[in-house]
C-alpha positions in Angstrom: 0.0 0.0 0.0 1.4 3.4 -1.0 2.7 5.6 1.7 3.2 2.9 4.3 6.4 1.2 5.6 6.6 -2.5 6.0 9.2 -4.4 7.9 10.2 -7.9 7.0 10.2 -10.2 9.9 13.0 -12.6 10.3 11.9 -16.3 10.5 11.4 -17.4 14.1 12.8 -20.9 13.6 15.9 -20.2 11.6 18.7 -19.5 14.0 21.8 -17.6 12.7 24.8 -15.8 14.1 24.8 -13.4 11.2 24.0 -9.7 11.9 20.8 -8.2 10.7 20.8 -5.0 8.6 17.8 -2.7 8.5 17.2 -1.2 5.1 14.8 1.6 4.4 13.4 2.2 1.0 11.7 5.4 -0.1 9.1 5.2 -2.9 9.8 7.9 -5.4 6.1 7.8 -6.4 4.8 8.8 -2.9 2.6 11.7 -2.6 3.5 15.2 -1.3 5.0 14.9 2.1 4.5 11.2 2.1 7.0 8.4 1.8 6.7 4.7 1.2 9.2 3.1 3.6 9.9 -0.5 3.9 12.0 -1.8 6.8 13.5 -5.2 5.9 15.4 -7.4 8.3 17.7 -9.6 6.3 18.0 -13.2 7.6 21.1 -15.3 7.8 22.8 -16.4 4.7 23.3 -19.9 6.2 21.9 -21.6 9.2 23.8 -22.0 12.5 22.6 -23.6 15.7 24.8 -21.3 17.8 23.0 -18.2 16.7 20.4 -18.3 19.5 23.1 -18.8 22.1 25.2 -15.8 20.8 22.0 -13.8 20.6 21.2 -14.4 24.3 24.8 -13.9 25.5 25.7 -10.6 27.2 28.6 -8.6 25.6 31.8 -8.6 27.8 32.4 -5.5 29.9 35.1 -3.2 28.2 38.4 -2.9 29.9 39.1 0.5 31.3 42.1 2.6 30.1 43.9 5.3 32.1 43.5 8.6 30.2 44.8 11.5 32.2 48.2 10.8 33.7 51.0 12.8 35.4 53.8 14.6 33.6 56.3 11.9 34.3 54.1 9.2 33.0 54.8 7.8 29.6 58.1 9.6 29.4 58.9 7.3 26.4 56.6 9.5 24.4 59.1 12.3 24.7 61.8 10.2 23.0 60.5 11.5 19.7 62.2 14.8 20.5 65.6 13.6 21.6 67.1 12.6 18.3 66.0 15.7 16.3 67.1 17.9 19.3 70.5 16.3 19.4 71.0 16.5 15.6 69.9 20.2 15.7 72.6 21.0 18.3 75.2 19.2 16.1 74.1 21.1 13.0 74.2 24.4 14.8 77.7 23.6 16.2 79.3 22.6 12.9 77.9 25.5 11.0 78.6 28.2 13.6 82.2 26.9 14.0 82.5 26.4 10.2 83.7 22.9 10.1 85.9 21.8 7.2 85.0 18.4 5.8 87.2 17.4 2.9 89.2 18.7 -0.1 87.4 20.0 -3.2 88.4 16.9 -5.1 87.8 14.6 -2.1 91.4 13.6 -1.4 91.4 14.1 2.4 88.9 11.6 3.7 90.2 8.0 3.2 86.8 6.4 3.8 85.4 8.4 0.9 88.4 8.3 -1.4 86.7 6.3 -4.1 83.3 8.0 -3.7 82.2 10.7 -6.1 81.5 14.1 -4.6 78.0 14.1 -6.0 77.4 10.7 -4.4 78.4 12.0 -1.0 76.2 15.0 -1.4 73.3 12.9 -2.4 73.7 10.7 0.7 73.7 13.8 2.8 70.6 15.0 1.1 68.9 11.8 2.1 70.2 12.3 5.7 68.8 15.9 5.6 65.4 14.5 4.5 65.4 12.0 7.4 66.2 14.8 9.8 63.3 16.8 8.3 60.9 14.0 9.0 62.2 13.7 12.6 61.6 17.4 13.2 58.1 17.2 11.7 57.4 14.2 14.0 58.6 16.1 17.0 56.5 19.2 16.2 53.5 17.1 15.5 53.9 15.2 18.8 54.3 18.3 20.8 51.3 20.0 19.2 49.2 16.9 19.8 50.1 16.8 23.5 48.9 20.3 23.9 45.7 19.8 22.0 44.7 16.5 23.8 45.3 18.2 27.2 43.1 21.1 26.0 40.3 18.7 24.9 40.3 16.9 28.3 40.7 19.9 30.6 38.8 22.6 28.6 37.5 22.7 25.1 38.4 23.5 21.5 36.5 25.0 18.6 35.4 22.5 16.0 37.7 24.2 13.5 40.7 23.4 15.6 39.7 19.9 16.5 42.0 18.2 13.9 44.6 21.0 13.9 47.1 18.9 15.9 47.0 16.2 13.2 47.6 18.7 10.4 51.0 20.2 11.4 52.6 20.9 8.0 49.4 21.4 6.2 49.9 25.0 4.9 46.4 25.5 3.3 44.8 24.6 6.7 46.4 27.5 8.5 45.1 29.9 5.9 41.6 28.5 6.0 38.6 30.2 7.6 37.9 27.3 10.0 41.4 27.9 11.5 41.2 31.7 11.9 37.6 31.7 13.2 38.9 30.3 16.5 40.9 33.5 17.0 38.1 35.2 18.9 37.6 32.3 21.3 38.9 32.6 24.8 42.3 30.9 25.3 42.6 29.9 21.6 45.3 32.5 20.7 48.2 30.4 22.0 46.9 27.3 20.2 46.6 29.2 16.9 50.1 30.5 17.3 51.5 27.1 18.1 49.9 25.4 15.1 50.8 28.3 12.8 54.5 28.4 13.9 54.9 24.6 13.9 53.3 24.4 10.4 55.7 27.0 9.0 58.6 25.3 10.7 57.6 21.9 9.2 57.5 23.5 5.8 60.9 25.3 6.1 62.9 22.7 7.9 63.4 20.7 4.7 65.5 23.4 2.9 67.0 24.5 6.1 68.3 21.0 6.9 69.8 20.6 3.4 71.6 24.0 3.8 73.0 23.0 7.2 73.9 19.4 6.4 75.1 19.3 2.8 78.7 20.7 2.6 79.4 23.6 0.3 82.7 24.9 -1.3 84.2 27.8 0.6 87.2 28.9 2.6 87.5 27.4 6.0 89.9 27.8 8.9 93.2 25.9 8.9 94.3 26.1 12.5 97.4 23.8 12.2 98.9 25.5 9.1 102.0 26.6 11.0 102.5 23.4 12.9 105.8 24.1 14.7 105.4 27.8 15.3 103.4 28.6 18.4 102.0 31.1 18.4 102.3 32.0 14.6 103.1 35.7 15.1 105.3 37.6 12.7 107.2 40.7 13.5 108.5 43.4 11.2 111.7 45.0 12.6 110.2 48.4 12.9 107.8 50.1 15.3 104.3 51.0 14.2 105.2 54.8 14.3 108.3 54.1 12.2 106.4 51.9 9.7 103.4 54.3 9.2 104.5 57.8 10.5 102.2 60.7 10.6 105.0 63.1 9.8 107.5 62.5 7.0 110.7 64.5 7.4 114.3 64.3 6.1 115.6 64.5 9.7 114.6 60.8 10.3 117.0 58.5 8.4 115.4 55.3 9.7 118.6 54.2 11.5 120.6 54.5 8.3 118.2 52.4 6.2 117.4 55.5 3.9 121.1 56.4 3.5 121.3 55.0 0.0 118.0 56.5 -1.0 119.5 59.9 -1.6 121.6 58.7 -4.6 120.9 57.1 -7.9 120.5 53.8 -6.1 117.3 55.1 -4.5 115.6 55.0 -7.9 115.8 51.2 -7.9 116.2 49.9 -4.3 112.7 48.6 -3.1 113.2 50.1 0.3 113.4 53.7 -1.0 110.4 55.9 -1.6 111.5 56.8 -5.1 111.8 53.1 -6.2 108.3 53.2 -7.7 109.4 55.4 -10.6 110.4 52.4 -12.7 106.9 50.8 -12.5 105.2 54.2 -13.1 107.4 54.9 -16.1 106.4 51.6 -17.8 102.8 52.4 -17.0 103.1 55.8 -18.5 104.6 54.6 -21.7 101.4 52.7 -22.5 99.2 55.9 -22.5 99.0 55.9 -26.3 97.3 52.5 -26.3 95.6 52.1 -22.9 95.1 55.7 -21.9 96.6 55.0 -18.4 94.5 52.3 -17.0 93.1 52.7 -13.5 94.8 49.5 -12.3 98.5 49.0 -12.3 99.8 45.6 -10.9 103.2 45.9 -9.3 105.3 42.8 -8.4 106.6 42.4 -4.9 110.5 42.1 -4.6 110.1 38.6 -3.2 108.3 37.5 -6.4 105.7 35.7 -4.4 102.9 38.3 -4.3 101.9 41.4 -6.2 99.8 44.4 -5.4 97.4 46.7 -7.2 97.8 50.4 -7.6 94.1 51.3 -7.9 93.0 54.7 -9.3 89.5 56.3 -9.3 88.4 59.5 -10.9 85.3 61.1 -9.4 83.3 64.2 -9.8 82.8 66.6 -12.7 86.2 68.2 -11.9 87.9 64.8 -11.8 89.4 64.3 -8.4 91.8 61.4 -8.6 91.9 59.0 -5.6 94.7 56.4 -5.5 95.7 53.7 -3.1 97.8 50.5 -2.8 98.8 48.0 -0.2 101.7 49.1 2.1 105.0 47.3 1.5 105.9 46.2 5.0 103.0 43.7 5.4 103.3 42.8 1.7 107.0 42.0 2.1 106.3 39.9 5.2 103.6 37.9 3.3 105.9 37.3 0.3 108.8 36.3 2.5 106.5 33.9 4.5 105.2 32.2 1.4 108.8 31.6 0.2 110.0 30.6 3.6 107.3 27.9 3.9 108.5 26.2 0.7 111.8 25.1 2.2 111.2 25.2 5.9 109.1 22.6 7.8 107.0 25.3 9.4 104.6 25.3 6.5 104.7 21.5 5.8 100.9 21.2 6.0 100.5 23.9 3.3 103.1 22.5 1.0 102.5 18.8 1.4 103.6 17.2 -1.9 101.2 14.3 -1.7 98.1 16.4 -0.7 98.7 20.1 -1.1 95.6 22.1 -0.1 94.4 25.2 -1.8 94.9 27.9 0.9 95.0 31.6 1.4 96.6 33.9 4.0 94.5 36.6 5.7 95.7 39.3 8.0 93.8 38.8 11.3 92.0 41.5 13.2 94.9 41.4 15.8 97.2 42.9 13.2 97.6 46.7 12.8 97.9 47.4 9.1 97.6 50.7 7.2 97.8 51.7 3.6 98.0 55.1 2.0 95.1 56.8 0.3 96.0 59.9 -1.7 93.6 62.4 -3.2 94.5 65.1 -5.8 92.9 68.0 -7.6 94.5 69.7 -10.5 93.7 73.0 -12.3 95.0 73.7 -15.8 96.1 77.2 -17.0 97.0 78.0 -20.6 98.9 80.9 -22.2 99.5 81.3 -25.9 101.1 84.2 -27.8 100.9 87.7 -26.3 98.1 86.8 -23.9 98.6 87.9 -20.3 100.2 85.5 -17.9 97.5 83.9 -15.6 98.0 83.5 -11.9 97.8 79.8 -11.1 96.1 78.7 -7.9 96.1 75.3 -6.2 92.5 74.3 -5.9 91.3 72.0 -3.1 87.5 72.4 -2.9 86.9 68.9 -4.3 89.1 67.0 -1.9 87.3 65.0 0.8 88.8 65.9 4.2 87.8 62.6 6.0 87.5 64.5 9.3 90.8 66.4 9.0 90.3 69.9 10.5 93.3 71.4 8.7 92.0 70.1 5.4 88.8 72.0 6.0 90.7 75.2 6.6 92.6 74.6 3.4 89.4 74.1 1.4 88.2 77.5 2.6 91.1 79.3 0.8 92.7 78.9 -2.6 96.4 78.6 -2.3 98.3 80.9 -4.6 100.6 79.2 -7.0 103.4 81.7 -6.7 105.6 83.0 -9.6 105.4 80.8 -12.7 108.0 80.8 -15.5 105.9 80.5 -18.7 108.9 80.3 -20.9 110.4 76.9 -20.0 109.4 73.3 -19.5 109.6 72.5 -15.8 108.2 70.0 -13.4 108.3 70.5 -9.7 106.8 69.3 -6.4 106.9 70.9 -3.0 105.0 71.1 0.3 103.0 74.2 0.8 103.0 75.8 4.3 99.8 77.4 5.2 101.5 79.5 7.8 105.2 80.1 8.6 106.6 77.4 10.9 103.2 75.8 11.1 103.2 72.6 13.1 99.8 71.4 11.7 99.2 69.5 8.5 99.7 71.2 5.3 98.9 70.0 1.8 101.4 68.7 -0.7 101.4 70.7 -4.0 102.9 70.0 -7.4 103.2 72.0 -10.5 104.2 71.2 -14.0 104.7 73.4 -17.0 104.7 72.0 -20.6 104.7 73.5 -24.1 101.8 72.4 -26.3 101.0 72.8 -30.0 98.7 75.7 -30.7 98.2 75.7 -34.4 101.4 77.0 -36.0 102.7 78.3 -32.7 103.5 76.9 -29.3 101.7 77.7 -26.2 102.3 76.9 -22.5 100.2 74.7 -20.1 100.7 74.9 -16.4 99.2 72.2 -14.1 98.7 73.2 -10.5 97.9 70.1 -8.3 97.0 69.8 -4.6 97.2 66.5 -2.8 96.1 65.2 0.6 97.2 61.8 2.0 95.9 59.6 4.8 96.7 56.3 6.4 93.8 54.0 6.2 93.4 50.8 8.4 93.2 47.9 6.1 92.8 44.1 5.9 94.2 42.0 3.1 94.4 38.4 1.9 96.2 36.4 -0.8 95.5 33.0 -2.3 98.6 31.7 -4.1 96.7 28.9 -5.7 94.5 31.3 -7.6 96.9 34.2 -8.2 99.5 36.2 -6.4 97.5 39.4 -6.3 96.9 40.7 -2.7 93.3 41.7 -2.1 92.6 44.7 0.2 89.4 46.0 1.6 90.5 49.6 1.1 91.6 49.0 -2.4 88.3 47.4 -3.3 86.4 50.2 -1.6 88.2 52.9 -3.6 87.9 51.0 -6.9 84.2 50.5 -6.6 83.4 54.1 -5.5 83.8 55.6 -9.0 80.6 57.7 -8.9 79.9 58.1 -5.2 83.3 58.7 -3.6 82.0 61.8 -1.7 79.2 59.7 -0.2 81.2 56.8 0.9 79.8 54.7 3.8 82.8 55.3 6.1 81.2 52.8 8.6 82.8 50.1 6.4 86.3 51.4 7.1 88.1 53.3 9.7 89.6 56.7 8.7 93.2 56.9 9.7 95.4 59.9 10.4 96.3 62.5 7.9 100.0 62.5 6.8 102.1 65.5 7.0 104.8 65.6 4.4 107.7 68.0 4.8 109.3 69.6 1.8 112.8 68.4 2.8 111.5 64.8 2.7 110.2 65.3 -0.8 113.5 66.7 -2.1 115.8 64.2 -0.3 114.0 60.9 -0.5 111.0 61.1 -2.9 112.7 63.1 -5.6 116.4 62.6 -5.2 118.5 64.5 -7.7 121.5 63.0 -9.5 124.2 64.6 -11.6 124.5 63.2 -15.1 127.5 63.9 -17.2 127.1 64.2 -21.0 128.6 65.9 -24.1 127.3 69.2 -22.9 128.7 68.8 -19.4 127.1 67.9 -16.1 123.4 68.4 -15.6 121.1 67.8 -12.7 118.4 65.2 -13.3 115.3 64.4 -11.2 112.9 61.5 -11.5 110.1 63.9 -12.4 111.9 65.0 -15.6 112.4 61.4 -16.6 108.9 60.0 -15.8 107.1 62.7 -17.8 109.2 62.1 -20.9 106.7 59.6 -22.4 104.0 62.3 -22.5 106.1 64.5 -24.8 106.2 64.1 -28.6 109.4 62.4 -29.8 109.9 64.9 -32.6 110.8 68.5 -31.6 109.0 71.6 -32.7 111.2 74.5 -34.0 110.2 77.9 -32.7 110.7 81.2 -34.5 113.9 81.8 -32.7 115.2 78.4 -33.8 114.8 76.8 -30.4 113.6 73.2 -30.5 111.1 72.0 -27.9 109.1 68.8 -27.3 105.5 69.6 -26.8 102.9 67.7 -24.7 101.5 65.1 -27.0 98.5 64.3 -24.9 97.2 67.9 -25.3 96.8 67.6 -29.0 96.6 70.7 -31.2 94.7 73.3 -29.2 94.8 75.7 -32.2 92.4 73.5 -34.3 88.9 74.6 -35.1 87.3 71.7 -33.3 86.7 73.0 -29.8 85.1 69.8 -28.6 88.2 67.8 -29.6 90.5 70.5 -28.0 88.5 70.2 -24.7 88.8 66.5 -24.6 92.5 66.6 -25.4 93.1 69.1 -22.6 91.2 67.0 -20.2 93.2 63.9 -21.2 96.5 65.8 -20.6 95.3 66.9 -17.2 94.2 63.4 -16.2 97.6 62.0 -17.2 99.6 64.6 -15.3 97.3 64.3 -12.3 97.6 60.5 -12.2 101.4 60.6 -12.4 101.7 63.1 -9.5 99.3 61.1 -7.4 101.0 57.8 -8.2 104.4 59.2 -7.2 103.2 60.2 -3.8 101.2 57.0 -3.3 104.1 54.8 -4.2 106.5 56.8 -2.0 104.2 56.3 1.0 103.6 52.7 0.3 107.3 51.9 0.1 108.2 53.8 3.2 109.9 51.7 5.8 110.1 48.7 3.5 113.8 47.9 4.1 113.4 46.1 7.5 113.6 42.4 8.3 110.7 40.0 9.0 110.8 37.4 11.8 108.6 34.6 13.0 108.5 33.4 16.7 109.5 29.8 17.1 109.5 29.5 20.8 109.8 31.8 23.8 110.2 31.8 27.6 110.4 34.5 30.3 113.9 35.6 29.3 114.4 35.0 25.6 112.7 34.5 22.3 113.9 32.2 19.5 113.0 33.6 16.1 113.6 32.9 12.4 114.4 35.5 9.9 112.0 34.5 7.1 113.7 36.8 4.6 116.8 34.6 4.4 117.1 31.2 2.6 120.7 30.5 3.3 120.3 29.2 6.8 120.1 25.5 7.9 117.0 23.4 7.4 115.5 24.1 10.8 115.8 27.9 10.1 116.0 28.8 13.7 118.4 31.5 15.1 118.6 32.6 18.6 117.6 36.3 18.8 116.9 37.8 22.2 114.4 40.4 21.3 112.4 40.0 24.5 112.9 43.6 25.7 111.9 45.3 22.5 109.6 42.7 21.0 106.4 44.4 22.2 107.4 47.6 20.3 107.8 46.0 16.9 105.1 46.0 14.2 103.2 42.7 14.6 101.4 40.7 11.9 99.3 37.7 12.6 98.0 35.7 9.8 95.0 33.4 9.6 95.2 30.5 7.1 92.2 29.2 5.3 91.9 26.2 3.0 89.4 25.7 0.2 87.1 22.8 0.1 83.8 21.4 1.3 82.5 22.3 4.7 79.6 23.6 6.8 78.8 27.2 7.7 79.2 29.0 4.4 78.4 32.6 5.4 75.5 34.2 3.7 71.8 34.9 4.0 70.9 31.3 3.3 72.9 30.1 6.3 71.2 32.8 8.4 67.8 31.6 7.3 68.6 27.9 8.0 70.0 28.7 11.5 67.0 30.9 12.3 64.6 27.9 11.4 66.5 25.6 13.7 66.8 28.1 16.5 63.0 28.7 16.4 62.5 24.9 16.6 64.7 24.7 19.6 62.9 27.6 21.3 59.4 26.0 20.6 60.4 22.6 22.1 62.5 24.1 24.9 59.7 26.4 25.9 57.2 23.5 26.1 59.5 21.4 28.3 60.5 24.4 30.4 56.8 25.1 31.2 55.9 21.4 31.7 58.9 20.4 33.8 59.9 23.6 35.7 57.3 26.4 35.6 54.3 24.3 36.4 56.0 22.6 39.3 57.9 25.5 40.9 55.6 28.4 40.3 52.1 26.9 39.6 52.6 24.0 42.1 50.9 21.5 39.8 51.7 18.8 37.3 50.9 19.3 33.6 48.9 16.2 32.9 49.6 13.8 30.1 46.7 12.5 28.0 47.5 9.0 26.7 44.9 8.0 24.0 43.9 9.6 20.7 47.4 9.8 19.2 45.9 9.0 15.8 43.1 10.8 14.1 41.4 7.4 13.6 41.1 7.1 17.4 39.5 10.5 17.6 37.1 9.5 14.8 36.2 6.3 16.7 35.5 8.4 19.8 33.2 10.7 17.8 31.5 7.6 16.2 30.6 6.2 19.6 29.7 9.5 21.2 26.2 10.9 21.6 24.9 13.2 18.9 24.9 16.8 19.8 22.0 19.1 18.9 24.5 21.8 17.9 25.9 19.6 15.2 23.0 17.3 14.3 22.4 18.9 10.9 26.1 19.0 9.9 26.7 15.5 8.6 27.9 16.2 5.0 29.0 19.9 4.7 29.8 21.8 7.8 28.2 25.2 7.7 30.5 28.2 8.4 28.6 29.0 11.6 29.4 25.5 13.0 33.2 25.9 13.2 33.2 28.0 16.4 31.2 25.3 18.3 33.2 24.3 21.3 33.9 20.6 21.7 35.8 18.6 24.4 36.2 15.1 25.7 34.1 14.2 28.7 32.9 11.0 30.5 29.6 9.6 31.8 29.3 8.3 35.4 29.8 4.8 34.0 33.2 5.7 32.7 32.3 5.9 29.0 34.2 8.8 27.2 32.4 11.0 24.7 33.3 13.8 22.3 30.7 16.4 23.3 29.9 20.0 22.8 30.0 22.4 25.7 26.3 22.3 26.4 26.1 18.6 27.0 26.1 17.8 30.7 28.8 15.3 31.4 31.8 15.4 33.8 35.5 16.0 33.1 38.0 13.2 33.0 39.9 12.7 36.3 43.5 11.8 36.7 44.5 8.1 37.1 41.0 6.8 36.6 40.0 4.2 34.0 37.7 5.1 31.1 36.4 3.3 28.1 
């Protein structure tokens, strides 16, 4: 009959132990609001005499399980944190300490000698993945502990119910169900915990690979100088003698500058004027290279070289020049040569397994290098035009905190009388006031004839220079090249367009250098007498070094005089004004670079005639040292030198040795990111255990309970399956409405001990500690 429900009765006399299923059928043809329902009880598929007995038997009573335990109970559940925590500490240690693993071609680890580098890295990638899984397990276990305790002691919103089982699920933490719990009381900490742990679980993978897989870089080589303890090198000169603030002819450096006043000073590396040979070769190439901004100069030891770096800045072309000072450079070159035949550097020159290494000056060493600025003005005179009054300009020089320089910039220094009828080059120190004890600038002037159409004019260059000692660091890698790298040199070279806005926080500005005129005449520009067919003439290095800038063929004047004009200036009498301007600027740049290079080289070579020593052993009364600049000694290279009383006054160099290969802790933003991820993981785990084991017991005077069951989401599902239906969620079987996610749920128990997953409005009791529930 339509609209009625019939139920099929199971046969009374057919026993069976099979379960019965009730099936409801709804007739599609029922009337409005009516249904045709048929309840059918399916009988057993096969008969069994034991069915009636099983039907009448009572089900066994469930065994109870302790749910809420003390903090110390089930400590074995915390073992999931021990291994990832231990590995995290190891990873942080080897990366912060920058551990070196093996050579770049894998020759240093015998157990991996036959293993390809990529194979080793792939194995470590696998280990990093295992560590990632351990960390994720640790974060999940910790989050689950907090959530289960919250379900038992209080309540959670429905949107957070499975949050502990979804650590690492990024879409979940950006879903509405997650953030709708933000307004609930006490849910802020849980939201933060799930959010942080999910982000950590996502980032720990790349972080573990960064920290565990070795990378090519430079790493410390602490045993490089095996039999020299400590590896300290001394230059036989005090710091004030090596880098003086005042350069005067009255100081002869204990006789070391005696030969610098003769023709020998043009070639002896310990003399300030010895740089003219390198500058002359550099200047001869101006036709082809236009005086390049980098001039590489070989060290006298032949082991290292340095770069004379030049920068032109500003519209008026201030020239800035710098190079590594010779005393530390000589010590480095002598050390590299010394290690080749002395057993002190056996680890660095091992014939069977030579590492790729570099030397760096440590922060304990005091090293300066000269930085010279110059500004030149050009004055011209041709034909009957009036003679101009040259002035030494200085408004474009950067004072670097020097108060005297600021005074100098406020006034234009008069160039004095100028002879416009001859070719002359001169350099002198300008005194701002008679007998001034403060700094004064170094000035230089040069007068050259130039071609002006069919006639010859005169150019006069007036240059002002300021010099400073700059604290510097440097390094050299002999395996790559012998060029010494300096932070000051790199800074000046890279500051082409922004020299006047240098970030001086990256370097320290050293003292200004006061250069006396007698030092310039005696040591920087020593004069020599040259005898020729026309008698004896006085020759200075300036007249020789500027010779390549002059044309080889002479120009005959109206009075029959032959002169060599300045080739770089071109023909200023041509009708092309643009070309004339460029030629005049080129001539100024060449003259300005030469003057600046002479002063920079003179300062860099100052005090470069002293010996270098290394300490081999010492006691309270004596120090045994080796002169690393001599190769004619015995194999052990040790000489007894009792320098104990004056050792502390000498210039000290301490080198750090680094070797190239695979290791941990390659400095950079990626390492900082990886370490930050691991640090946050340690903070999260450490904070939890600090609260659970210390804060709760000492301050709160209570144990943090441990909830045993429901470690798997299937167990939670079974609990919900066997729980009573809640009116607040009765209509949310398929799709949960947005309004249902804030509903508060928790785990409670009946008086009989049966646990249920309930909403907050269902009247049941909380679970008590150490009682059995089912």
